[in-house]
FIBA-90491 format. One line per 4 residues: for each residue z, x, y of N, C-alpha, C. Coordinates in steps of 0.05 Angstrom, whole numbers, always signed. Each point is the difference from the previous one (the first is absolute). Example, Ala and Ser with C-alpha at 12.3 -4.5 7.8 and 13.67 -1.06 7.14 Angstrom:
<sites>
+156,+264,-114,+0,-18,+24,+0,+18,+24  -14,-7,+21,+1,+16,+24,+14,-15,+22
</sites>
This chain:
<sites>
+1517,+2347,+1883,+22,+18,+6,+21,-13,+18  +25,+4,-5,+20,-12,+17,+3,+14,+26  +12,-14,+19,+4,+12,+26,+17,+25,-2  +20,+0,-19,+17,+23,-3,-17,+25,-6
-21,-4,-16,-16,+24,-7,-18,+9,+22  -5,-17,+21,-15,+8,+23,+12,+26,+12  +26,+1,+0,+14,+21,+15,-4,+27,-13  -9,+0,-26,-3,+26,-13,-28,+10,+2
-18,-15,+11,-28,+9,+3,-1,+20,+22  +11,-6,+23,+0,+18,+22,+29,+5,+7  +9,+24,-4,+28,+6,+5,+6,-2,+30  +24,-9,+7,+7,+0,+29,-3,+28,+12
-17,+1,+20,-5,+26,+13,+13,+0,+28  +25,+5,+1,+13,+3,+25,-2,+30,+8  -18,+5,+17,-5,+28,+9,+15,+4,+26  +19,+18,+0,+16,+4,+24,-12,+23,+17
-2,-5,+26,-11,+18,+19,+21,+7,+20  -3,+22,+15,+19,+7,+21,+3,-23,+19  +25,-7,+6,+5,-23,+17,-10,+5,+28  -14,-19,+11,-10,+0,+27,+9,-26,+13
+16,+2,+20,+10,-24,+13,-22,-14,+15  -7,-24,-10,-22,-15,+12,+4,-29,-8  -3,-18,+18,+3,-28,-6,-23,-10,-17  +6,-21,-16,-20,-13,-16,-23,-9,+19
-24,+6,-7,-23,-7,+17,-17,-22,-11  -14,-13,+17,-19,-20,-8,-21,+12,-18  -7,+25,+5,-20,+13,-17,+9,+4,-28  +26,+5,-4,+10,+2,-27,-2,-27,-15
+6,-21,+14,-3,-27,-12,-29,-5,-7  -18,+7,+18,-28,-4,-5,-10,+17,-24  +11,+24,-3,-8,+17,-22,+9,-12,-26  +24,-11,-1,+10,-12,-25,-17,-24,-7
-7,-16,+19,-17,-24,-5,-28,+9,-10  -11,+20,+13,-27,+10,-7,+1,+12,-28  +22,+13,-8,+2,+12,-26,-1,-22,-22  +15,-22,+4,+0,-21,-19,-27,-15,-1
-13,-3,+24,-27,-11,+0,-19,+16,-17  +2,+27,+2,-17,+17,-15,+6,-1,-30  +26,-1,-6,+9,-2,-28,-10,-26,-13  +4,-22,+13,-8,-26,-11,-30,-2,-2
-14,+11,+21,-29,+0,+0,-13,+22,-17  +18,+17,-12,-9,+22,-17,-20,+19,+14  +6,+4,+26,-15,+18,+16,+13,+28,-1  -7,+15,-21,+15,+25,-5,-4,+21,+21
-24,+1,+12,-4,+20,+21,+18,-5,+24  +2,-26,+8,+17,-7,+22,+29,+5,-7  +7,-6,-25,+28,+4,-9,+8,+29,+3  -18,+18,-8,+7,+28,+1,+3,+10,+28
-15,-11,+19,+2,+10,+28,+27,-9,+12  +13,-19,-12,+26,-10,+11,+24,+13,-15  -5,+17,-20,+21,+12,-15,+7,+28,+10  +25,+8,-3,+8,+27,+5,-13,+17,-22
-8,+25,+5,-14,+17,-20,+16,+2,-26  +26,+2,+2,+17,+2,-25,-4,-24,-18  -1,-24,+12,-4,-24,-16,-28,+0,-12  -20,+9,+15,-27,+1,-11,-2,+18,-25
+16,+21,+0,-1,+19,-22,+14,-12,-25  +20,-17,+4,+16,-10,-22,-10,-26,-12  -15,-16,+16,-9,-26,-9,-30,-1,+2  -13,-4,-23,-29,-1,+0,-11,-28,+6
-26,-1,+6,-13,-26,+4,+3,-17,-26  -3,+13,-23,+2,-14,-25,+28,-14,-2  +21,+15,+8,+27,-12,-2,+3,-24,+19  -11,+3,+24,+1,-22,+19,-15,-25,-12
-22,+6,-12,-16,-22,-12,+15,-13,-23  +14,+16,-16,+16,-10,-22,+22,-18,+10  +12,+8,+22,+22,-16,+12,-10,-27,+8  -23,-1,+14,-11,-26,+9,-8,-17,-25
-11,+13,-20,-7,-15,-24,+24,-13,-12  +23,+14,-1,+24,-11,-12,+12,-21,+18  +1,+4,+26,+11,-20,+18,-16,-26,-2  -26,+2,+1,-17,-24,+0,-2,-12,-28
+2,+17,-20,+0,-10,-28,+23,-17,-6  +23,+6,+12,+24,-16,-4,+3,-23,+20  -5,+6,+26,+5,-19,+21,-24,-15,+10  -23,+7,-9,-24,-13,+11,-11,+16,+23
-23,-9,+10,-13,+14,+22,+17,+1,+25  -1,+23,+14,+15,+3,+25,-12,-19,+21  +18,-15,+14,-9,-20,+19,+4,+10,+29  +24,+10,+6,+5,+9,+27,+26,+17,-1
+6,+12,+23,+25,+15,+2,+9,-2,+29  +27,+3,+4,+10,+1,+27,+25,+17,+0  +7,+11,+23,+24,+18,+2,+25,-17,-4  +17,+11,-17,+26,-13,-7,+23,+13,+15
-1,+27,+2,+21,+13,+15,-10,+28,+8  +14,+12,+20,-7,+27,+9,+25,+13,+12  +7,+24,-9,+22,+15,+10,-9,+29,+5  +16,+14,+16,-7,+28,+5,+23,+18,-6
-6,+25,-7,+21,+20,-4,-12,+27,+7  +9,+11,+23,-11,+26,+8,-29,+0,+7  -10,-23,+9,-28,-2,+7,-18,-10,-22  +10,-1,-24,-15,-10,-23,+4,-30,-3
-21,-15,-3,+2,-29,-3,-1,-8,-29  +20,-15,-9,+0,-12,-26,-8,-29,+3  -24,-6,-10,-12,-26,+6,-6,-15,-27  +10,-25,-2,-5,-16,-24,-19,-22,+7
-21,-3,-16,-18,-23,+2,+3,-17,-24  -1,-27,+4,-1,-18,-23,-29,-5,-7  -7,+7,-24,-28,-4,-9,+0,-26,-17  -15,-20,+10,-2,-25,-14,-23,+0,-20
+6,-5,-25,-20,-3,-20,-2,-30,-7  -21,-6,-15,-4,-29,-7,+24,-12,-15  +13,+17,-16,+21,-11,-17,+28,+11,+7  +2,+17,+19,+25,+13,+6,-2,+14,+27
+22,+13,+7,-1,+18,+24,+20,+23,-6  -6,+23,+12,+16,+24,-5,+3,+15,+27  +19,+18,+0,+4,+17,+24,-13,+27,-4  -13,+10,+20,-11,+28,-1,+13,+15,+23
+15,+21,-6,+14,+16,+20,-15,+26,+5  -5,+5,+25,-14,+25,+8,+17,+15,+20  -1,+27,-2,+12,+17,+20,-22,+13,+16  +0,-5,+26,-21,+10,+18,+12,+22,+17
-13,+23,+1,+12,+23,+15,-8,-1,+29  +7,+20,+15,-4,+0,+29,-29,+5,+7  -17,+8,-20,-29,+2,+5,-14,-25,-9  +15,-21,-7,-10,-26,-8,-14,+2,-27
+9,+18,-17,-10,+3,-27,+20,-11,-20  -9,-12,-22,+18,-11,-20,+8,+22,-19  +26,+5,-2,+9,+22,-18,+18,-11,-22  +6,-25,+0,+17,-11,-21,-9,-29,-7
+0,-7,-25,-9,-27,-8,+15,-8,-26  +9,-24,-1,+10,-11,-25,+2,-30,+0  +1,-12,-24,+4,-29,-3,+29,-6,+8  +4,-19,+17,+27,-6,+10,+5,-30,-4
+14,-8,-21,+6,-29,-3,+14,-11,+24  -10,-22,+10,+13,-13,+23,+3,-30,-7  +21,-10,+9,+6,-29,-6,-19,-17,+16  -10,-21,-14,-17,-18,+14,+16,-16,+21
-12,-2,+23,+13,-15,+22,-20,-21,+9  +9,-25,-2,-18,-22,+8,+9,-13,+26  -18,-7,+17,+7,-12,+26,+3,-30,-1  -14,-13,-19,+2,-28,-3,-6,-15,+26
-21,+7,+13,-9,-14,+24,-11,-28,-7  +4,-20,+17,-11,-26,-7,-30,+1,+2  -14,-17,-16,-29,+0,+1,-11,-11,+26  -25,+6,+6,-12,-8,+25,-1,-30,+3
-1,-15,-22,-3,-29,+3,+27,-14,+5  +21,+15,+3,+26,-12,+6,+4,-1,+31  +8,-24,+10,+6,-4,+28,+30,-5,+2  +16,+20,+6,+29,-3,+0,+10,-19,+22
-17,-7,+19,+8,-19,+21,-3,-29,-9  -12,-4,-23,-8,-27,-9,+21,-13,-17  +22,+14,-7,+20,-11,-18,+27,+13,+5  +20,-13,-10,+27,+12,+0,+10,+2,-29
+21,+15,-4,+11,+3,-27,+30,-6,+0  +9,-12,-21,+28,-8,-3,+10,+10,-27  +23,+13,+0,+13,+10,-24,+16,-22,-13  -3,-3,-26,+14,-21,-15,+11,+12,-26
+11,-17,-17,+9,+8,-26,-7,-22,-20  -7,+8,-24,-7,-19,-21,+21,+2,-22  +11,-22,-8,+19,-1,-22,+28,+7,+10  +20,-5,-18,+28,+5,+6,+12,+19,-21
-5,-4,-25,+11,+17,-21,-12,+28,+3  -26,+2,+4,-14,+25,+5,-15,-2,+27  +14,+0,+22,-14,-4,+26,-21,+22,+5  -23,-9,+8,-23,+18,+4,-8,+0,+29
-1,+23,+14,-10,+1,+27,-29,-11,+1  -5,-16,+20,-27,-12,+2,-8,+1,+30  -26,-3,+4,-11,+0,+27,-21,-22,+2  +3,-16,+21,-19,-22,+5,-16,+7,+25
-27,+1,-4,-18,+6,+22,-11,-27,+10  +7,-7,+25,-5,-27,+11,-20,+2,+23  -24,-12,-3,-19,+0,+22,+11,-13,+25  -8,+10,+23,+7,-12,+25,-17,-25,+5
+10,-18,+16,-16,-24,+6,+12,-24,-14  -14,-22,+2,+9,-25,-12,-7,-1,-30  +20,-7,-16,-5,-4,-28,-8,-29,-5  +1,-9,-24,+9,+16,-24,-22,+19,-9
+9,+20,-16,-18,+21,-9,-2,-1,-31  -23,+8,-11,-1,+5,-28,+21,+22,-6  +14,-3,-23,+22,+18,-6,-4,+12,-28  +4,+27,-1,-6,+15,-24,+24,+16,-9
+6,+0,-26,+21,+17,-12,-14,+21,-16  +8,+26,+4,-12,+22,-15,+17,+8,-23  -12,+3,-24,+15,+7,-24,-12,+26,-11  +18,+20,-4,-8,+27,-7,-12,+4,-28
-11,+24,-3,-9,+9,-26,+22,+14,-15  -6,+14,-21,+20,+13,-17,+16,+21,+15  +24,+4,-9,+17,+22,+11,+18,-10,+22  +18,+18,+8,+21,-7,+21,-11,+2,+28
-16,-19,+8,-14,+1,+26,+17,-10,+23  -5,+12,+24,+12,-11,+24,-17,-23,+11  +9,-11,+22,-14,-24,+11,-28,+6,+9  -5,+26,+7,-27,+8,+9,-18,+7,-23
+10,+1,-25,-13,+10,-23,-11,+28,+7  +18,+18,+7,-7,+27,+7,-6,+16,-25  -24,+10,-2,-8,+16,-23,-16,+24,+11  +10,+24,-4,-14,+23,+11,-2,-1,+30
-24,+2,+10,-4,+0,+29,-7,-28,+11  +6,-21,-14,-9,-26,+7,+21,-21,-1  -3,-21,+16,+18,-23,+1,-16,-25,-1  -8,-7,-24,-18,-23,-4,+11,-26,+11
+25,-6,-6,+11,-26,+9,+5,-1,+30  +6,+23,+12,+3,+0,+29,-27,-5,+13  -21,+13,-10,-27,-5,+10,-7,-30,-1  +5,-12,-23,-7,-28,-4,+17,-18,+19
+26,+5,+0,+18,-17,+16,-8,+2,+30  -3,+24,+10,-6,+3,+29,-29,-9,+6  -18,+6,-18,-27,-9,+4,-3,-30,+1  +14,-14,-18,-1,-30,+1,+15,-11,+24
+23,+11,+6,+16,-10,+22,-14,+4,+26  -17,+21,+2,-16,+4,+25,-20,-22,+4  -6,-16,-21,-21,-20,+1,+11,-28,-7  +25,-4,+5,+11,-27,-3,+10,-9,-27
+6,+19,-18,+11,-7,-26,+27,+13,-3  +21,-16,-6,+27,+10,-3,+4,+12,-27  +14,+22,-2,+3,+15,-25,+29,+8,-5  +10,-4,-24,+26,+9,-8,-2,+21,-22
+13,+23,+5,+1,+21,-20,+29,+9,-4  +6,+11,-23,+28,+8,-5,+1,+23,-20  +23,+14,+0,+4,+21,-19,+3,-11,-28  -11,+13,-20,+2,-9,-27,+28,+5,-11
+9,-18,-18,+27,+3,-10,+5,+27,-13  -20,+10,-15,+4,+25,-14,+1,+24,+19  -10,-4,+25,+2,+21,+20,+28,+5,+9  +15,-22,+3,+28,+2,+10,+21,+0,-22
-6,-14,-21,+21,-4,-21,-8,+11,-27  -20,+17,+0,-10,+11,-26,+22,+12,-17  +19,+14,+13,+21,+14,-16,+19,-20,-12  +1,-24,+10,+17,-21,-11,-14,-18,-20
-26,+3,-3,-15,-17,-18,-3,+14,-27  +8,-14,-21,-3,+11,-27,-29,-4,-9  -14,+22,-2,-29,-2,-6,-5,-13,-28  +20,+2,-17,-4,-11,-27,+4,-30,-1
+10,-11,+23,+3,-29,+2,-17,-12,+22  -11,+16,+17,-16,-9,+23,-28,-9,-9  -8,-23,+11,-27,-9,-4,-12,-5,+28  -25,-8,+1,-12,-6,+26,+12,-25,+13
+16,-15,-15,+14,-23,+12,+19,+10,+21  +17,+20,-8,+20,+11,+19,-13,+19,+19  -20,+15,-9,-12,+21,+16,-18,-11,+22  -14,-22,-6,-21,-9,+19,+3,-30,+6
+0,-16,-21,-5,-29,+4,+22,-14,+16  +25,+5,-7,+22,-14,+13,+0,+4,+30  -4,+25,+9,+0,+7,+28,-24,-11,+14  -23,-1,-13,-24,-11,+12,+3,-30,+5
+13,-14,-19,+4,-29,+4,+19,-5,+24  +21,+17,+2,+18,-3,+23,-14,+5,+26  -18,+20,+0,-15,+7,+25,-18,-23,+8  -13,-13,-20,-17,-23,+6,+16,-23,+12
+24,-4,-10,+17,-22,+11,+8,+7,+28  +6,+25,+5,+9,+8,+27,-22,-5,+20  -25,+9,-6,-21,-3,+19,-9,-29,+3  +2,-16,-21,-7,-28,+1,+18,-15,+19
+25,+9,+2,+20,-13,+17,-1,+8,+29  -17,+19,+7,-2,+9,+27,-14,-21,+17  +9,-5,+25,-13,-20,+17,-28,+8,+8  -6,+27,+0,-27,+9,+8,-21,-4,-21
+9,-7,-25,-19,+0,-23,-16,-26,+0  -26,+3,-5,-18,-22,-5,+5,-10,-29  +11,-23,-3,+8,-10,-26,-23,-3,-20  -25,+0,+10,-23,-2,-18,-13,+27,-6
+13,+21,+10,-12,+27,-5,+22,+20,-6  +16,-6,-20,+19,+20,-11,-13,+15,-22  -2,+26,+3,-18,+16,-18,+16,+23,-13  -5,+3,-26,+12,+22,-14,-22,+22,-4
+6,+24,+9,-19,+23,-4,+14,+21,-17  -11,+5,-23,+11,+21,-18,-20,+22,-3  +11,+24,-4,-16,+24,-4,+6,+12,-27  -20,+7,-16,+4,+14,-26,+18,-17,-18
+23,+10,-8,+18,-16,-17,+7,-26,+13  +5,+1,+27,+6,-25,+14,-23,-19,+0  -24,+10,-1,-24,-17,-2,-2,-12,-28  +5,+16,-20,-1,-10,-27,+20,-22,-6
+23,+2,+14,+22,-20,-3,-2,-23,+19  -19,+1,+19,-2,-20,+21,-3,-29,-10  -17,-5,-20,-1,-27,-10,+26,-12,-9  +16,+16,-14,+26,-9,-10,+19,-4,+24
+0,+19,+19,+17,-3,+23,-7,-25,+16  -26,-5,+3,-8,-24,+15,+8,-25,-14  -1,+0,-27,+7,-24,-15,+30,-7,+4  +16,+20,+5,+29,-5,+3,+10,+3,+29
-19,+5,+18,+8,+7,+28,+1,-23,+19  -1,-25,-10,+1,-22,+19,-27,-7,+10  -2,-7,+26,-25,-10,+11,-17,+24,+9  -13,+12,-19,-19,+22,+6,-28,-12,+2
-14,+6,+22,-26,-12,+5,-23,+17,-8  +5,+26,-4,-22,+18,-7,+11,+26,-11  -17,+14,-16,+8,+25,-13,-21,+21,+4  +8,+23,+9,-17,+23,+2,+8,+21,-21
-18,+9,-16,+5,+20,-21,-16,+25,+5  +13,+21,+10,-14,+25,+6,+4,+19,-23  -22,+8,-12,-1,+19,-23,+18,-9,-23  -3,-24,-9,+16,-9,-23,-12,+10,-26
+17,+5,-20,-10,+6,-27,+0,-27,-14  -17,-1,-21,-1,-24,-17,+8,+6,-28  -6,+24,-9,+8,+8,-27,+29,+8,-1  +13,+3,-23,+28,+9,-2,+4,+26,+14
+23,+4,+13,+6,+24,+16,-3,+25,-17  +10,-1,-25,-1,+24,-16,-28,+9,-7  -18,-20,-1,-29,+6,-6,-12,+13,+25  +6,-11,+23,-11,+12,+25,+11,+28,+5
+26,+4,-6,+12,+26,+3,-14,+21,-18  -6,-8,-24,-14,+19,-19,-27,+8,+12  -15,-20,+10,-26,+6,+12,+3,+19,+25  +21,-5,+16,+5,+17,+23,+5,+29,-9
+17,+3,-20,+6,+27,-10,-25,+14,-11  -16,-14,-14,-25,+12,-10,-18,+8,+23  -2,-17,+20,-17,+6,+23,+9,+25,+14  +26,+1,+6,+11,+23,+15,-5,+26,-16
+4,-2,-27,-4,+24,-17,-30,+8,+2  -18,-19,+1,-28,+6,+1,-9,+14,+25  +17,-2,+22,-7,+13,+25,+8,+30,+0  +16,+8,-20,+10,+28,-1,-20,+17,-15
-4,+24,+10,-18,+19,-14,+11,+6,-28  +25,+6,-1,+14,+5,-26,+28,-11,+1  +10,-5,-24,+28,-8,-2,+15,+21,-17  +24,+8,+9,+15,+18,-16,+9,-14,-26
+10,+15,-19,+10,-12,-25,+23,-19,+6  +16,+8,+19,+23,-17,+7,-10,-26,+13  -19,+1,+18,-11,-23,+13,-14,-19,-20  -15,+12,-19,-14,-15,-20,+19,-14,-18
+22,+14,-7,+20,-12,-17,+14,-24,+13  +6,+3,+26,+13,-22,+15,-19,-24,+2  -25,+5,+5,-20,-21,+2,-1,-15,-27  -2,+14,-21,-2,-13,-26,+25,-16,-7
+23,+10,+8,+25,-15,-5,+1,-26,+16  -8,+1,+25,+0,-24,+16,-21,-21,-10  -23,+10,-8,-20,-18,-11,+9,-13,-26  +14,+16,-16,+11,-11,-25,+21,-22,+5
+17,+5,+20,+20,-21,+7,-14,-25,+11  -20,+4,+16,-15,-24,+10,-12,-16,-23  -11,+13,-20,-12,-13,-23,+21,-15,-16  +23,+12,-2,+22,-13,-16,+12,-24,+15
+0,+1,+27,+9,-23,+15,-20,-23,-4  -26,+6,+0,-20,-20,-4,+4,-14,-27  +8,+15,-20,+3,-12,-27,+29,-9,-5  +18,+4,+20,+27,-9,-3,+17,+18,-17
-9,+25,-5,+14,+18,-18,+18,+20,+14  +0,+1,+26,+17,+20,+14,+28,-13,+5  +20,+16,-5,+27,-10,+4,+4,-7,+29  +16,-21,+5,+3,-11,+27,+11,+20,+20
+16,+20,-9,+12,+19,+18,-17,+25,+4  -22,+2,-14,-18,+23,+4,-15,-3,+26  -4,+23,+14,-11,-1,+27,-30,+7,+0  -15,-15,+16,-28,+6,+6,-1,+3,+30
-6,+24,+10,-1,+6,+28,+26,-9,+15  +23,+5,-12,+25,-5,+13,+11,-28,-3  -15,-19,-12,+10,-27,-4,+1,-6,-30  +22,-14,-9,+3,-5,-29,-21,-20,-10
-4,+1,-26,-20,-18,-12,+8,-29,+5  +26,-6,+3,+9,-27,+4,-13,-12,+26  -4,+17,+20,-12,-8,+25,-29,-10,-5  -15,+15,-16,-27,-7,-6,-1,-25,-18
+18,-2,-19,+1,-24,-17,+5,-25,+16  +17,+2,+20,+5,-23,+17,-25,-8,+15  -15,+20,+10,-25,-6,+15,-20,-14,-19  -1,+8,-25,-19,-11,-19,+4,-31,-3
+25,-8,+3,+7,-29,-3,-8,-17,+24  -5,+13,+22,-6,-15,+25,-30,-4,+2  -9,-24,-3,-29,-6,+0,-10,-6,+28  -8,+21,+14,-9,-3,+28,-27,-15,+1
-16,+3,-21,-25,-16,-1,+6,-30,+0  +19,-8,-15,+7,-29,-1,+12,-9,+26  +17,+16,+12,+12,-7,+26,-22,-4,+20  -19,+19,+1,-22,+0,+20,-18,-25,-4
-6,-6,-25,-17,-23,-5,+13,-27,+7  +27,+0,+0,+14,-25,+6,+5,-3,+30  -3,+21,+15,+4,-2,+29,-23,-15,+13  +6,-21,+14,-20,-15,+13,-1,+7,+30
-2,+26,+5,+0,+10,+28,-21,+22,+2  -8,+7,+24,-20,+22,+4,+12,+27,-10  -18,+16,-12,+8,+27,-10,-22,+19,+9  +9,+22,+12,-19,+21,+9,+8,+26,-15
-20,+10,-16,+5,+24,-16,-19,+22,+9  +11,+24,+5,-15,+22,+11,+7,+26,-14  -19,+18,+0,+5,+27,-10,-18,+20,+14  +7,+26,-1,-16,+21,+11,-19,+11,-21
-24,+7,+8,-20,+10,-19,+10,+26,-14  +16,+16,+15,+9,+26,-11,+28,-2,-12  +8,-23,-8,+27,-4,-10,+0,+4,-30  +11,+23,-9,+1,+6,-29,+25,-13,-13
+19,-9,+17,+24,-12,-11,-3,-30,-6  -18,-13,+15,-8,-28,-6,-30,+0,-2  -11,+11,-22,-29,+4,-2,-16,-26,-1  -26,+3,-1,-19,-23,+1,+6,-21,-22
+10,+9,-23,+6,-18,-22,+20,-21,+9  +19,+7,+16,+21,-19,+9,-13,-22,+17  -18,+7,+18,-13,-20,+16,-18,-18,-17  -14,+12,-20,-17,-16,-18,+16,-21,-14
+24,+7,-10,+17,-19,-14,+10,-22,+18  +9,+7,+24,+10,-20,+18,-23,-20,+8  -24,+10,+4,-22,-18,+6,-6,-18,-23  +2,+11,-24,-5,-17,-24,+22,-22,-3
+25,+8,+5,+22,-19,-3,-1,-23,+20  -10,+7,+24,+0,-20,+22,-28,-10,+7  -18,+2,-19,-28,-8,+5,-3,-29,+6  +19,-16,-9,-1,-29,+4,+14,-9,+26
+12,+19,+14,+15,-6,+24,-18,+1,+24  -1,-22,+15,-16,+0,+24,+14,+13,+24  +26,+6,-4,+16,+11,+22,+4,+30,-3  -12,+13,-20,+4,+29,-4,-22,+15,+15
+8,+21,+13,-19,+18,+14,+5,+29,-9  -22,+15,-1,+2,+27,-10,-15,+19,+19  +11,+24,+3,-14,+20,+17,+8,+28,-8  -20,+18,+2,+5,+28,-6,-8,+16,+25
+14,+23,+4,-3,+15,+25,-10,+29,-7  -22,+7,+13,-13,+25,-5,+18,+24,+8  +0,+20,-17,+14,+26,+5,+30,-3,+3  +11,-23,-8,+29,-3,+2,+14,+6,-27
+23,+13,+1,+15,+4,-24,+23,-21,-2  +21,+5,-15,+19,-21,-7,+15,-12,+25  +2,+16,+21,+14,-10,+24,-20,-13,+20  -25,-3,-8,-20,-12,+18,-5,+17,+24
+2,+26,-4,-6,+20,+20,-26,+15,-8  -18,+3,+18,-25,+13,-7,+3,+30,-3  -15,+11,-19,+1,+29,-5,-27,+10,-9  -6,+24,+7,-25,+13,-10,+5,+15,-25
+25,+3,-8,+7,+15,-24,-4,-17,-25  -1,+14,-23,-1,-14,-25,+27,-15,-5  -1,-22,-15,+25,-14,-6,+20,+17,-15  +25,-1,+8,+21,+15,-14,+26,-1,+16
+22,+11,-12,+26,+0,+13,-1,+15,+27  -18,+18,+3,-2,+16,+25,-7,-18,+24  -12,-23,-5,-7,-18,+23,+24,-6,+17  +24,-2,-12,+23,-8,+15,+10,+21,+20
-8,+25,-5,+10,+21,+18,-16,+2,+26  -22,-13,+1,-16,+0,+25,+9,-23,+18  +5,+5,+25,+9,-21,+18,-24,-19,+5  +6,-25,+2,-20,-20,+6,+12,-27,+6
-17,-20,+4,+9,-27,+6,-15,-20,-17  +12,-22,-5,-13,-22,-14,-26,-7,+16  -22,-2,-15,-25,-6,+14,+1,-25,+17  -12,+2,+23,+0,-23,+18,-16,-24,-12
-18,+6,-18,-15,-21,-13,+19,-19,-16  +20,+12,-13,+19,-17,-14,+17,-16,+20  +9,+13,+22,+15,-14,+20,-16,-24,+11  -25,+4,+6,-17,-21,+10,-1,-24,-20
-4,+7,-25,-2,-21,-20,+26,-14,-4  +22,+14,+1,+26,-12,-4,+7,-20,+23  -6,+9,+25,+5,-17,+23,-15,-27,-3  -26,+2,-6,-17,-24,-3,+10,-17,-23
+6,+13,-23,+9,-15,-23,+27,-14,+4  +18,+14,+13,+27,-12,+5,-2,-24,+19  -20,+0,+17,-4,-23,+18,-15,-23,-13  -20,+6,-16,-19,-20,-9,-2,-2,-31
+11,+19,-14,-3,+2,-29,-29,+3,-8  -16,+13,+17,-28,+5,-6,-7,+28,+9  -22,+10,-11,-11,+26,+8,-29,-4,+10  -10,+19,+15,-28,-1,+8,-14,+25,-8
-26,+0,+2,-16,+24,-5,-4,+4,-30  -11,+24,-6,-6,+6,-28,+25,+6,-15  -1,-3,-26,+22,+8,-17,+18,-23,-9  -6,-25,+9,+18,-22,-8,-4,-5,-30
</sites>
């Protein structure tokens, strides 16, 4: 059931009582919190003691149970809740709590009367607000940051994180995944590239990150003529040249780090990027993009209890277009997930396997165990392709999804809505690898 239909299960019960002038009390706040505790815990006896008698008469235990079934059926198990806002009117407190589910979060608004009883309740959509605090492994006193620009025709804002102390330092350029990403690769409640940049800079590795061209100039780019050459590769090559020319850079440790699409293109970028000494590929795909997209669509559909006729029809249309791209039968201007078939045909011509096999430099390939976007098959293929390379290293990270952030939830798009940070295990491995081009411990 959709969230919209949640609102029709329990009608908004704004019960108005004679106004009594009284300030919002701590007890009212406690009552609201206790009410949601009881609701989430399905403690119906406790829930009833916290309700105004009129609400008890209108909403049964069965209806409360149905509400929780629907909330958790769509959003996953309830994880926690906290107060989002609180206002008063005539002594009555209107209190909103954000209820965090495994796959989503929603607002629950309660009206608490002057006797500290809940007399009104409804689902209250609230905008997600993320704090984007730096992870605990970042030491902001250990580095400085400098704002730069990459390119002239399409200048891109960039930021260089420079460790304090005597250089030269291993130097890393970060290359984004699909879509119009900013320099932090902000997705949902997370900033993967900021975590990596600041985490590495805290430990003596210099990092350059920049806004993607499609982020700033997407409206000026003709999608029917754009390929990954203009979208990704050209700017990454310029970024590599910029960091290689910095006096702080260790000339023997210039490293390209790509994520997702940027990881899949990393071998080609490295081949044309000048003196690149090492490549990191985080969550790269190996199969054609249209094939991986089809698998992703099927997986997401499999996580839904039911699909509407409209949703099923859209799924089938996208899968059909994917199949036609694979066979070369889809017109170049036809769109698959917002990009024309010409974009996919261009990718098919780029042999990343051949580029990677020709690179005579260290390569580190990693994925998260819970990554449905770059599933196990991708890692299997990369290991097979590079089985003869003595410089290739591979590692997988427990409980991590596509952004290398740990989650207890099942894999899915909802992972992005939960705030988190890149696992420190990856930061540890990257620091060591950027310095020595080796890894230690299990999983090599």
